[in-house]
BATORFI-865605 format. One line per 8 residues: for each residue x, y, z of N, C-alpha, C, CB. Coordinates in Angstrom, 1 decimal. Atoms other than C-alpha are relative to their C-alpha. Glycine has a CB too. Layout:
N
X/Y/Z/X/Y/Z/X/Y/Z/X/Y/Z  ... .
//
This chain:
238
-0.6/0.7/-1.1/-105.9/0.8/-75.9/0.4/0.9/1.2/1.3/-0.9/-0.4  -0.3/-0.9/-1.1/-105.9/2.5/-72.5/1.2/-0.5/0.8/-1.2/0.1/0.9  -1.2/0.3/-0.7/-102.9/2.7/-70.2/-0.3/0.0/1.5/1.1/1.0/-0.3  0.0/0.1/-1.5/-102.7/1.6/-66.5/1.4/0.1/0.5/-0.7/-1.3/0.5  -1.3/-0.3/-0.6/-99.8/2.8/-64.4/0.1/-0.7/1.4/0.3/1.5/0.1  -0.2/0.6/-1.3/-98.3/0.8/-61.5/1.4/0.4/0.4/-0.1/-1.5/-0.1  -1.3/-0.2/-0.6/-95.4/1.4/-59.1/0.5/-1.2/0.7/0.0/1.3/0.9  -0.5/1.0/-0.9/-93.1/-1.1/-57.5/1.3/0.4/0.6/0.3/-1.3/-0.9 .
-1.2/-0.3/-0.7/-90.2/-1.0/-55.1/0.6/-1.3/0.5/-0.2/1.0/1.2  -0.5/1.3/-0.3/-88.0/-4.1/-54.9/1.0/0.0/1.1/0.7/-0.6/-1.3  -1.0/-0.1/-1.0/-85.4/-2.9/-52.4/-0.5/0.9/1.1/1.4/0.4/-0.5  0.7/-0.9/-0.9/-87.8/-1.2/-50.0/0.5/-0.1/1.5/-1.4/-0.1/0.0  -0.3/0.2/-1.4/-86.4/-2.6/-46.7/1.2/-0.9/0.2/-1.1/-0.5/0.8  -1.2/0.8/-0.4/-83.6/-4.4/-44.9/-0.4/-1.1/1.0/1.1/0.8/0.6  0.5/1.0/-0.9/-85.7/-6.9/-43.0/0.5/-1.4/-0.2/-1.6/-0.1/0.0  -0.4/1.4/0.0/-84.3/-10.3/-42.2/-0.9/-0.8/0.9/1.6/-0.2/0.4 .
0.9/0.8/-0.9/-86.9/-12.8/-40.9/0.8/-0.7/1.1/-0.8/-1.0/-0.9  -0.7/0.6/-1.2/-86.1/-14.2/-37.5/0.6/-1.4/-0.3/-1.0/-0.2/1.1  -0.5/1.3/0.2/-85.6/-17.7/-38.9/1.4/0.0/-0.7/-0.9/-0.8/-0.9  -1.3/-0.1/0.8/-82.5/-16.4/-40.9/0.9/1.0/0.7/-0.3/0.4/-1.4  -0.8/-1.0/-0.6/-81.2/-13.9/-38.4/1.4/-0.5/0.4/-0.7/0.5/1.3  -1.3/0.6/-0.4/-78.4/-16.3/-37.3/1.0/0.1/-1.2/-0.1/-1.4/0.4  -0.9/-0.1/1.1/-76.9/-16.0/-40.8/0.7/1.4/-0.1/-0.8/-0.2/-1.4  -0.5/-1.3/0.1/-76.3/-12.3/-40.3/0.5/0.5/1.4/-1.1/1.0/-0.5 .
-0.5/-0.3/-1.4/-74.9/-12.4/-36.7/1.2/0.9/-0.2/0.3/-1.2/0.8  -1.1/-1.0/0.0/-72.6/-9.4/-36.1/0.1/0.7/-1.4/1.3/-0.7/0.3  -0.1/-0.6/1.3/-73.5/-8.0/-39.5/-1.0/1.3/0.0/-0.4/-0.9/-1.1  0.9/-1.1/-0.1/-75.6/-5.0/-38.3/0.4/1.1/-0.9/-0.1/0.5/1.5  -0.5/-1.1/0.9/-73.4/-2.5/-40.1/-0.4/-0.2/-1.4/1.5/0.2/0.2  0.3/0.4/1.4/-73.9/-4.3/-43.4/-1.5/0.1/-0.3/0.5/-1.4/-0.3  1.4/-0.1/0.2/-77.6/-4.5/-42.9/-0.6/1.4/0.0/-0.7/-0.8/1.1  0.4/-1.4/0.1/-77.8/-0.8/-42.6/0.9/0.8/-1.0/0.1/0.7/1.4 .
-0.7/-0.6/1.1/-75.8/-0.2/-45.8/-0.7/-0.1/-1.3/1.4/-0.7/-0.1  0.7/0.1/1.3/-76.7/0.2/-49.4/0.0/-1.4/-0.6/0.7/0.9/-1.0  0.0/1.4/0.5/-75.9/-3.5/-49.9/-1.3/-0.7/0.4/1.2/-0.7/0.5  1.2/0.7/-0.5/-79.0/-4.4/-47.9/-1.3/0.7/-0.4/0.1/0.0/1.5  1.2/-0.8/0.2/-81.5/-1.6/-48.8/0.3/1.2/-1.0/-0.5/0.5/1.3  -0.1/-1.2/0.8/-82.1/1.2/-51.3/-0.5/1.2/0.9/-0.8/-0.1/-1.3  0.4/-1.1/-0.9/-82.1/4.2/-49.0/-0.9/1.0/-0.7/1.3/0.7/0.6  1.0/-1.0/0.5/-85.1/6.5/-49.6/-0.9/-0.5/-1.0/0.8/1.1/-0.6 .
0.8/0.5/1.1/-86.6/4.3/-52.3/-1.5/-0.2/0.4/0.5/-1.4/-0.5  1.4/0.2/-0.4/-89.8/3.3/-50.3/-0.6/1.3/0.3/0.0/-1.0/1.2  0.6/-1.3/-0.3/-90.3/6.8/-49.1/-0.4/0.7/-1.3/1.0/0.9/0.8  0.3/-0.6/1.3/-90.1/8.1/-52.7/-1.2/-0.7/-0.6/1.2/0.0/-0.9  1.1/0.8/0.7/-92.4/5.3/-54.0/-1.3/0.3/0.7/0.3/-1.5/0.1  1.3/-0.4/-0.7/-95.0/6.1/-51.3/-0.4/1.4/-0.3/0.2/-0.2/1.5  0.3/-1.4/0.4/-94.8/9.8/-52.1/-0.6/0.0/-1.3/1.3/0.9/0.1  0.6/0.1/1.3/-95.4/9.0/-55.7/-1.4/-0.6/0.0/0.9/-0.8/-0.9 .
1.3/0.7/0.0/-98.2/6.6/-55.0/-1.1/0.9/0.6/0.1/-1.3/0.9  1.0/-0.8/-0.6/-100.0/9.1/-52.7/-0.4/1.2/-0.9/0.6/0.6/1.3  0.2/-1.2/0.9/-99.6/12.0/-55.2/-0.7/-0.3/-1.3/1.3/0.7/-0.3  0.6/0.4/1.3/-100.7/10.0/-58.2/-1.2/-0.9/0.1/1.1/-0.6/-0.9  1.0/1.0/-0.2/-103.1/7.6/-56.7/0.2/-1.3/-0.8/-1.4/0.6/-0.3  -0.3/1.2/0.8/-101.3/4.7/-58.4/0.3/-1.1/1.0/1.2/0.3/-0.9  -0.3/1.1/-0.9/-101.0/1.2/-56.9/1.5/-0.2/0.1/-0.7/-1.3/-0.6  -1.4/0.3/-0.3/-97.7/0.4/-55.3/0.2/-1.4/0.6/0.5/1.1/1.0 .
-0.3/1.4/-0.5/-96.3/-3.1/-54.8/1.5/0.1/0.5/-0.3/-1.1/-1.1  -1.4/0.0/-0.4/-93.2/-3.5/-52.7/0.3/-1.1/1.0/0.3/1.4/0.7  -0.4/1.0/-0.9/-91.2/-5.9/-50.6/1.1/0.6/0.9/0.6/-1.3/-0.7  -1.0/-0.6/-1.0/-89.2/-4.9/-47.4/1.0/-1.1/0.4/-0.8/0.5/1.2  -1.0/1.1/-0.4/-87.2/-8.2/-47.2/1.3/0.5/-0.7/-0.4/-1.4/-0.5  -1.3/-0.4/0.5/-83.5/-7.4/-47.6/0.4/-0.8/-1.2/1.0/0.0/1.1  -0.5/0.7/1.1/-81.9/-8.3/-50.9/1.2/-0.9/0.4/0.5/0.9/-1.1  -1.0/0.9/-0.5/-79.2/-9.9/-48.7/-0.5/-1.4/0.3/0.7/0.6/1.2 .
0.7/1.3/-0.2/-81.7/-12.7/-48.0/-0.3/-0.6/-1.4/-1.3/0.1/0.8  0.3/0.4/1.4/-83.0/-12.9/-51.6/-0.2/1.2/-0.8/-1.2/-1.0/-0.1  0.0/-1.2/0.8/-82.7/-10.4/-54.4/-1.3/0.0/-0.9/1.2/0.1/-0.9  1.3/0.0/0.7/-86.3/-9.6/-55.6/0.1/0.6/-1.4/-0.9/0.9/0.8  -0.1/-0.6/1.3/-84.9/-7.7/-58.6/0.9/-0.8/-0.9/0.6/1.4/0.2  -0.8/0.9/0.9/-83.0/-10.7/-60.1/-0.9/-1.2/-0.4/1.3/-0.4/0.8  0.7/1.2/0.5/-84.2/-13.7/-62.1/0.5/-1.2/0.7/0.1/-0.1/-1.5  -0.3/1.2/-0.7/-84.1/-17.2/-60.8/1.4/-0.6/-0.4/-1.0/-1.1/-0.2 .
-1.3/0.6/0.4/-81.0/-18.1/-62.9/1.2/1.0/0.2/-0.1/-0.3/-1.5  -1.1/-1.0/-0.2/-79.0/-15.0/-61.8/0.8/-0.4/1.2/-0.6/1.4/0.1  -0.9/0.4/-1.1/-76.0/-15.7/-59.6/-0.1/0.9/1.2/1.4/-0.1/-0.5  0.2/-0.9/-1.1/-76.9/-12.7/-57.5/-1.4/-0.2/0.7/0.1/1.5/-0.6  1.3/0.2/-0.7/-80.3/-14.1/-56.5/0.2/-0.2/1.5/-0.7/-1.3/-0.7  -0.3/0.2/-1.4/-78.8/-15.3/-53.2/1.3/0.7/0.2/0.0/-1.5/0.3  -1.3/-0.7/-0.4/-76.1/-13.3/-51.4/1.0/-0.9/0.5/-0.3/1.1/1.0  -1.1/0.8/-0.6/-72.9/-14.5/-49.9/-0.5/-0.7/1.3/1.2/0.8/0.3 .
0.5/0.6/-1.3/-74.9/-15.2/-46.7/-1.0/-1.1/-0.2/-0.6/1.1/0.8  1.1/0.9/0.2/-77.6/-17.3/-48.3/0.3/-1.0/-1.1/-1.3/0.7/-0.2  -0.3/0.8/1.2/-76.0/-18.9/-51.4/0.3/-1.5/0.4/1.1/0.6/-0.8  -0.4/1.4/-0.4/-74.8/-22.0/-49.4/-1.1/-0.7/0.8/1.3/0.1/0.8  1.1/0.7/-0.7/-78.2/-22.8/-47.8/-0.3/-1.2/-0.8/-1.2/1.0/0.1  0.5/1.2/0.7/-79.5/-26.2/-48.6/-1.1/0.3/-1.0/-0.5/-1.1/1.0  1.0/-0.3/1.0/-81.7/-26.3/-51.7/-1.4/0.1/0.5/0.1/-1.0/-1.1  1.4/-0.1/-0.5/-84.8/-27.0/-49.7/-0.2/1.3/0.7/-0.2/-1.2/1.0 .
0.2/-1.3/-0.7/-84.2/-23.9/-47.5/-0.1/1.1/-1.0/1.1/0.2/1.0  0.0/-1.1/1.0/-83.5/-21.8/-50.6/-1.4/0.1/-0.6/1.0/-0.3/-1.1  1.3/0.0/0.6/-86.8/-22.9/-52.1/-1.0/0.6/1.0/-0.5/-1.5/-0.3  0.9/-0.6/-1.0/-88.6/-21.9/-48.8/0.2/1.5/0.0/0.3/-0.6/1.4  -0.2/-1.4/0.1/-87.0/-18.5/-49.0/-0.7/0.6/-1.3/1.6/0.3/-0.1  0.7/-0.5/1.2/-88.2/-18.1/-52.6/-1.5/0.0/0.1/0.4/-0.9/-1.2  1.5/0.1/-0.1/-91.7/-19.3/-51.8/-0.6/1.1/1.0/-0.4/-1.4/0.6  0.5/-0.9/-1.0/-92.0/-17.0/-48.8/0.3/1.4/-0.2/0.5/-0.4/1.4 .
-0.5/-1.4/0.0/-90.1/-13.9/-49.7/0.4/0.5/-1.4/1.2/0.1/0.8  -0.4/-0.4/1.4/-89.4/-13.8/-53.5/-1.2/-0.1/-0.9/1.1/-0.9/-0.5  1.1/0.2/0.9/-92.4/-15.2/-55.4/-1.2/0.9/0.3/-0.4/-1.4/0.0  1.2/-0.8/-0.2/-95.2/-13.3/-53.6/0.0/1.4/-0.6/-0.2/0.1/1.5  -0.1/-1.3/0.6/-94.0/-9.9/-54.7/-0.1/0.0/-1.5/1.3/0.7/0.4  -0.1/0.0/1.5/-93.2/-10.8/-58.3/-1.4/-0.6/-0.6/1.1/-0.9/-0.4  1.2/0.6/0.5/-96.4/-12.9/-58.7/-1.2/1.0/0.2/-0.4/-1.2/0.8  1.0/-1.1/-0.2/-98.5/-10.0/-57.3/0.0/1.0/-1.2/0.1/0.7/1.3 .
-0.2/-0.9/1.1/-97.1/-7.7/-59.9/-0.4/-0.6/-1.4/1.5/0.5/-0.1  0.4/0.7/1.2/-97.4/-10.2/-62.7/-1.5/-0.2/-0.2/0.8/-1.3/-0.1  1.5/0.3/0.0/-101.0/-11.0/-61.8/-0.7/1.3/-0.4/-0.5/-0.5/1.3  0.6/-1.2/0.4/-101.9/-7.3/-62.0/0.2/0.4/-1.5/0.6/1.2/0.9  -0.2/-0.3/1.4/-100.3/-6.8/-65.4/-0.8/-1.0/-0.9/1.5/-0.2/-0.3  0.8/1.0/0.8/-102.0/-10.0/-66.7/-1.4/0.4/0.0/0.2/-1.4/0.6  1.4/-0.5/0.0/-105.4/-8.7/-65.6/-0.2/1.1/-0.9/-0.4/0.4/1.4  0.2/-1.2/0.9/-104.9/-5.4/-67.4/0.1/-0.4/-1.5/1.1/1.0/0.3 .
-0.2/0.4/1.4/-103.6/-7.1/-70.6/-1.2/-0.8/-0.5/1.3/-0.8/-0.1  1.2/0.8/0.4/-106.5/-9.6/-70.6/-1.2/0.9/-0.3/-0.3/-1.0/1.1  1.1/-0.9/0.2/-108.8/-6.6/-70.5/0.2/0.8/-1.3/-0.2/0.9/1.2  -0.3/-0.7/1.2/-107.2/-5.4/-73.7/0.7/1.3/0.1/-1.3/0.3/-0.7  -0.8/-1.3/-0.2/-105.1/-2.6/-72.2/1.5/-0.2/0.2/-0.6/0.7/1.2  -1.4/0.1/-0.2/-101.5/-1.9/-71.5/0.4/0.6/1.4/0.8/0.8/-1.1  -0.5/-0.5/-1.3/-99.4/-1.3/-68.4/1.3/0.7/-0.2/0.2/-1.3/1.0  -1.2/-0.7/-0.2/-96.8/1.3/-67.7/0.5/-0.3/1.4/-0.1/1.6/-0.3 .
-0.5/0.5/-1.3/-94.6/0.0/-64.9/1.3/0.8/0.4/0.3/-1.5/0.0  -1.2/-0.7/-0.5/-92.2/2.2/-62.9/0.5/-0.6/1.3/-0.3/1.6/0.2  -0.6/0.6/-1.2/-89.9/0.4/-60.5/0.9/1.1/0.6/0.8/-1.3/-0.4  -0.7/-1.1/-0.7/-88.5/2.9/-57.9/1.2/-0.6/0.7/-0.9/0.7/0.9  -1.2/0.4/-0.7/-84.9/2.4/-56.8/0.9/1.2/0.2/0.8/-1.0/-0.9  -1.1/-1.0/-0.2/-81.9/4.4/-55.5/1.3/-0.7/0.0/-0.2/0.7/1.4  -1.3/0.6/0.2/-78.2/3.9/-55.9/1.0/0.7/0.8/0.4/-0.1/-1.5  -1.0/-0.7/-0.8/-75.1/4.6/-53.9/0.8/0.9/-0.8/0.9/-1.1/0.6 .
-0.7/-1.0/0.8/-73.2/7.7/-55.0/1.4/-0.5/-0.5/0.2/1.2/0.8  -1.3/0.5/0.4/-69.9/5.8/-55.1/0.0/-1.5/0.1/1.1/0.6/1.0  -0.2/1.4/0.0/-69.2/2.3/-56.1/1.3/-0.4/-0.6/-1.2/-0.7/-0.8  -1.4/0.4/0.4/-65.8/0.6/-56.4/0.9/1.2/-0.2/-0.1/-0.9/-1.2  -0.8/-1.2/0.0/-64.3/4.0/-55.7/-0.2/0.9/-1.2/1.5/-0.4/0.0  0.4/-0.8/1.1/-66.0/5.4/-58.7/-1.2/0.9/0.3/-0.2/-0.8/-1.3  1.2/-0.8/-0.3/-68.3/8.4/-58.3/-0.9/0.0/-1.2/0.5/1.5/0.2  1.0/0.1/1.1/-71.5/7.9/-60.3/-0.4/1.4/-0.5/-1.2/-0.7/0.5 .
0.3/-1.3/0.6/-72.3/10.7/-62.7/-1.5/0.4/0.1/0.4/0.0/-1.4  1.5/-0.2/0.0/-76.1/10.3/-62.7/-0.5/0.5/1.3/-0.7/-1.2/-0.5  0.7/-0.4/-1.1/-78.3/12.1/-60.3/-1.4/-0.7/0.0/-0.2/1.5/0.2  1.2/0.8/0.2/-81.5/10.5/-61.7/0.3/-0.8/-1.3/-1.2/1.0/-0.2  -0.2/0.8/1.2/-81.3/7.6/-64.1/-1.4/-0.6/-0.4/0.9/-1.2/0.3  1.3/0.6/0.5/-84.2/6.4/-66.3/0.5/-1.2/-0.8/-0.8/1.0/-0.9  -0.5/1.2/0.6/-83.6/2.8/-67.2/-1.2/-0.6/-0.8/0.4/-1.0/1.1  1.1/0.5/0.9/-85.5/1.3/-70.2/0.7/-0.8/-1.1/-0.8/1.1/-0.6 .
-0.6/0.7/1.1/-85.0/-0.9/-73.2/-0.1/0.8/-1.3/-0.8/-1.4/-0.2  0.0/-0.9/1.1/-83.9/1.2/-76.2/-0.7/-0.6/-1.3/1.4/0.4/-0.4  0.6/0.7/1.1/-85.4/-1.4/-78.6/-1.6/0.0/0.1/0.4/-1.4/-0.1  1.5/-0.1/-0.1/-89.0/-0.8/-77.3/-0.4/1.4/-0.1/-0.4/-0.7/1.4  0.2/-1.4/0.3/-90.3/2.3/-78.8/-0.9/0.8/1.0/-0.7/0.1/-1.4  0.8/-0.7/-1.0/-93.0/3.1/-76.2/0.8/0.4/1.2/-1.2/-0.9/0.4  -0.9/-0.4/-1.2/-90.3/3.0/-73.5/0.9/1.1/-0.4/0.8/-1.3/0.3  -0.8/-1.1/0.4/-88.1/5.3/-75.5/-0.8/1.3/0.0/0.5/-0.2/-1.5 .
0.9/-1.2/0.0/-91.0/7.7/-76.0/-0.3/0.5/1.4/-1.3/-0.3/-0.7  0.3/-0.5/-1.4/-91.9/7.8/-72.3/1.2/0.5/0.6/-0.6/-1.2/0.8  -1.2/-0.4/-0.7/-88.3/8.1/-71.2/0.3/1.4/-0.5/1.2/-0.9/-0.4  -0.3/-1.3/0.5/-87.9/11.1/-73.5/-0.9/1.1/0.6/-0.2/0.1/-1.6  0.9/-1.0/-0.6/-91.0/12.8/-72.1/0.4/0.2/1.5/-1.4/-0.6/-0.1  -0.3/-0.2/-1.4/-90.0/12.1/-68.5/1.3/0.8/0.2/0.2/-1.4/0.6  -1.3/-0.8/-0.1/-86.4/13.4/-69.0/-0.3/1.5/-0.2/1.1/-0.6/-1.0  0.3/-1.4/0.3/-87.8/16.6/-70.5/-0.7/0.6/1.1/-0.9/0.0/-1.3 .
0.7/-0.6/-1.1/-90.1/17.1/-67.6/0.9/0.2/1.2/-1.2/-0.9/0.4  -0.9/-0.1/-1.2/-87.4/16.4/-65.0/1.0/1.1/-0.2/0.8/-1.3/0.1  -1.0/-1.1/0.3/-85.0/18.8/-66.7/-0.7/1.4/0.1/0.7/-0.2/-1.3  0.8/-1.2/-0.1/-87.8/21.4/-66.8/0.0/0.5/1.5/-1.4/-0.1/-0.6  0.0/-0.3/-1.4/-87.8/21.2/-63.0/1.3/0.6/0.4/-0.3/-1.3/0.8  -1.3/-0.5/-0.3/-84.1/21.7/-62.8/1.0/-0.3/-1.1/0.5/-0.7/1.4  -0.8/0.2/1.1/-82.0/22.1/-65.9/1.4/-0.5/0.3/0.1/1.2/-0.9  -1.3/0.4/-0.4/-78.8/21.5/-64.0/0.1/-1.4/0.6/0.5/1.0/1.1 .
0.0/1.4/-0.5/-79.8/18.1/-62.7/0.4/-1.0/-1.1/-1.4/-0.4/0.6  -0.5/1.0/1.0/-78.0/15.2/-64.4/-1.0/-1.2/-0.1/1.4/-0.5/0.4  1.0/1.0/0.2/-80.9/13.1/-65.7/0.5/-0.8/-1.2/-1.4/0.6/-0.2  -0.7/0.7/1.0/-79.3/10.3/-67.7/-0.8/-1.3/-0.4/1.4/-0.4/0.4  0.6/1.2/0.4/-80.6/7.4/-69.7/0.9/-1.2/0.3/-0.3/0.0/-1.6  -0.7/1.3/-0.2/-79.7/3.8/-68.7/1.4/0.2/0.8/0.3/-0.7/-1.3  -1.1/-0.3/-0.9/-77.3/5.0/-65.9/-0.6/0.1/1.4/0.8/1.3/-0.5  -1.3/0.6/0.1/-75.9/3.9/-63.6/0.0/-1.5/-0.4/0.6/0.1/1.4 .
0.1/1.4/0.5/-77.1/0.5/-65.0/-0.6/0.0/-1.4/-0.8/-0.9/1.0  0.7/0.2/1.2/-78.1/-0.7/-68.4/-1.5/-0.3/0.2/0.7/-1.0/-0.9  1.4/0.2/-0.1/-81.9/-0.7/-68.9/-0.4/-1.4/-0.3/-0.7/0.9/-0.8  0.3/1.3/0.4/-81.7/-4.2/-70.3/0.7/-1.0/0.9/0.4/-0.3/-1.4  -0.6/0.9/-0.9/-79.7/-5.7/-67.4/-1.2/-0.7/0.8/0.9/0.8/1.0  1.0/0.8/-0.7/-81.5/-8.3/-65.3/-0.7/0.8/1.1/0.6/-1.3/0.5  0.8/-0.7/-1.0/-84.3/-6.8/-63.2/-1.4/-0.4/-0.2/0.2/1.5/-0.1  1.4/0.3/0.1/-88.0/-7.1/-62.7/-0.6/0.5/-1.4/-0.8/0.6/1.1 .
0.5/-0.4/1.3/-88.9/-5.0/-65.8/0.6/-0.8/-1.1/0.4/1.5/-0.3  -0.6/0.8/1.0/-86.5/-7.0/-67.9/-0.7/-1.4/-0.1/1.5/-0.2/0.2  0.8/1.2/-0.1/-88.2/-10.2/-66.7/-1.4/0.1/-0.6/-0.1/-0.5/1.4  1.4/-0.2/0.5/-91.6/-8.8/-67.5/-0.1/0.3/-1.5/-0.7/1.1/0.8  -0.1/-0.3/1.5/-90.6/-7.7/-71.0/-0.1/-1.4/-0.7/1.2/0.7/-0.4  0.0/1.3/0.6/-90.2/-11.4/-71.7/-1.3/-0.7/0.1/1.1/-0.9/0.6  1.3/0.6/-0.2/-93.7/-12.2/-70.5/-1.1/0.7/-0.8/-0.3/0.0/1.5  1.1/-0.8/0.7/-95.6/-9.4/-72.3/0.6/0.7/-1.2/-0.6/1.0/1.0 .
-0.4/-0.6/1.2/-95.4/-7.8/-75.7/0.3/1.5/0.3/-1.1/-0.1/-1.1  -0.3/-1.5/-0.1/-94.0/-4.2/-76.2/-1.3/0.9/0.0/0.9/0.4/-1.1  1.2/-0.8/0.1/-97.6/-3.0/-76.9/-0.8/-0.1/1.3/-0.8/-0.5/-1.1  0.8/0.2/-1.2/-98.9/-4.4/-73.6/0.8/0.4/1.3/-0.4/-1.5/0.1  -0.8/-0.3/-1.2/-96.0/-3.8/-71.2/1.1/1.0/-0.3/0.6/-1.3/0.6  -1.0/-1.1/0.1/-93.9/-0.6/-70.9/0.7/0.1/1.3/-0.7/1.3/-0.5  -0.7/0.0/-1.3/-91.3/-0.9/-68.1/1.2/0.8/0.1/0.4/-1.4/0.3  -1.1/-0.8/-0.3/-88.8/1.3/-66.5/0.5/-0.2/1.5/-0.4/1.5/-0.1 .
-0.5/-0.1/-1.3/-86.6/1.6/-63.5/0.5/1.4/0.2/1.2/-1.0/0.3  -0.5/-1.3/-0.4/-86.2/5.0/-61.9/1.1/-0.1/1.1/-1.2/0.9/0.5  -1.1/0.1/-0.9/-82.8/5.2/-60.2/0.4/1.4/0.5/1.2/-0.7/-0.7  -0.3/-1.3/-0.6/-82.2/8.1/-57.8/1.3/-0.1/0.9/-1.2/0.6/0.8  -1.2/0.0/-0.7/-78.8/9.0/-56.4/-0.3/0.2/1.5/0.9/1.1/-0.5  0.3/0.0/-1.5/-78.8/8.3/-52.6/0.7/1.2/0.7/0.5/-1.2/0.6  -0.7/-1.1/-0.6/-76.6/11.4/-52.1/-1.1/1.1/0.5/0.9/0.7/-0.9  1.1/-0.9/-0.4/-79.9/13.4/-51.9/-0.6/-0.4/1.4/-1.0/0.2/-1.1 .
0.6/0.5/-1.2/-81.3/11.2/-49.2/0.9/0.0/1.2/-0.5/-1.5/-0.2  -1.0/0.1/-1.1/-78.1/10.9/-47.2/0.6/1.4/0.3/1.1/-1.0/-0.4  -0.5/-1.3/-0.2/-77.5/14.6/-47.4/-0.1/0.5/1.4/-0.7/1.0/-1.0  0.2/-0.4/-1.4/-78.8/15.1/-43.9/-0.9/1.2/0.1/1.4/0.4/0.6  0.9/-1.2/0.1/-81.0/18.0/-45.0/-1.4/-0.5/-0.6/0.5/1.2/-0.8  1.3/0.6/0.5/-84.7/16.7/-45.2/-0.6/0.8/-1.2/-0.9/0.0/1.1  0.6/-0.8/1.1/-85.7/19.6/-47.5/0.6/-0.3/-1.3/0.2/1.5/0.4  -0.6/0.4/1.3/-83.2/18.5/-50.1/-0.7/-1.2/-0.6/1.5/-0.3/0.2 .
0.7/1.2/0.5/-84.8/15.1/-50.4/-1.4/0.3/-0.3/0.1/-1.1/1.1  1.4/-0.3/0.3/-88.3/16.5/-50.2/-0.1/0.8/-1.3/-0.6/0.9/1.2  0.1/-0.8/1.3/-87.6/19.0/-53.0/0.2/-1.0/-1.2/1.1/1.1/0.0  -0.3/0.9/1.1/-86.2/16.2/-55.2/-1.3/-0.9/-0.2/1.2/-0.9/0.3  1.2/0.9/0.1/-89.2/13.9/-54.4/-1.2/0.7/-0.6/-0.4/-0.6/1.4  1.1/-0.8/0.6/-91.6/16.7/-55.2/0.2/0.2/-1.5/-0.1/1.3/0.8  -0.3/-0.3/1.4/-89.9/17.5/-58.5/-0.2/-1.3/-0.8/1.5/0.4/-0.1  0.1/1.3/0.7/-89.8/13.8/-59.5/-1.5/-0.3/-0.2/0.7/-1.1/0.7 .
1.4/0.3/0.0/-93.5/13.4/-58.6/-0.7/0.9/-1.0/-0.6/0.2/1.4  0.6/-0.9/1.0/-94.5/16.5/-60.6/0.3/-0.4/-1.4/0.4/1.5/0.3  -0.5/0.4/1.3/-92.5/15.4/-63.6/-0.8/-1.3/-0.5/1.5/-0.2/-0.1  0.7/1.2/0.4/-94.1/11.9/-63.6/-1.4/0.3/-0.2/0.2/-1.1/1.1  1.4/-0.3/0.1/-97.6/13.3/-63.1/-0.2/0.6/-1.4/-0.5/0.9/1.1  0.2/-0.7/1.3/-97.2/15.6/-66.1/0.3/-1.0/-1.2/0.9/1.2/-0.1  -0.3/0.9/1.1/-95.7/12.8/-68.2/-1.2/-1.0/-0.2/1.3/-0.8/0.3  1.2/0.9/0.0/-98.6/10.5/-67.3/-1.2/0.6/-0.7/-0.4/-0.5/1.4 .
1.2/-0.7/0.6/-101.1/13.1/-68.3/0.1/0.1/-1.5/0.0/1.4/0.6  -0.1/-0.1/1.5/-99.8/13.1/-71.9/-0.4/-1.3/-0.6/1.4/0.3/-0.4  0.4/1.3/0.5/-100.8/9.4/-72.2/-1.4/-0.4/0.4/1.0/-1.0/0.5  1.4/0.4/-0.3/-104.2/7.7/-72.2/0.0/-0.8/1.4/-0.6/-0.9/-1.1  0.2/0.7/-1.3/-105.4/6.4/-68.8/-1.2/-0.9/0.0/-0.1/1.0/1.2  1.1/1.0/0.0/-107.5/3.4/-68.0/-1.2/0.6/0.8/0.4/-1.3/0.7 .
//
């Protein structure tokens, strides 16, 4: 069984479509905060895609409109700005800005699985260094399901490669979020068997991107890319 690798980025932008701009009047500061976008995530995802020649699927619609990394039954699917929209409008938001990304990813995985192969999926995210006045310990987080052996194996290999780049970097498992919390990989695990779907979320601390020194972020992106490339090389490719 050969492996196909794909990249996704669910919080790539902070775009609010014109039809919904009135909901965010005078909220410019919020739209340029970590609540609206994962700073640096799309740049990192594109860097990875270019260096590895892997397909990248992403959405630049802000999670303040609809949260692409949450399931339909999650109370965080709609933000405080959109949760009170009429049900008809909510459905329009889902149809236009939620389902297209998730269906595109699901369709790709389905095609690979039907061909008798497996998919390794890496969802690229970043996280704010401080949340609720608590400083996050992780610098790079590898989120996965500890009950799925292929995910454990890949996470171990990736952590080893990342630490080889910089032994002092804090590369933690399932931090700052649990790997089994609701997200696109968690949803996809329910659709595909552990032998066909191997999913992760890569979480990178935004302190590197917000540092103000471009070389700091570039070094980190280069290190992450090199580590992922070497990890992939240890596994079969389609």
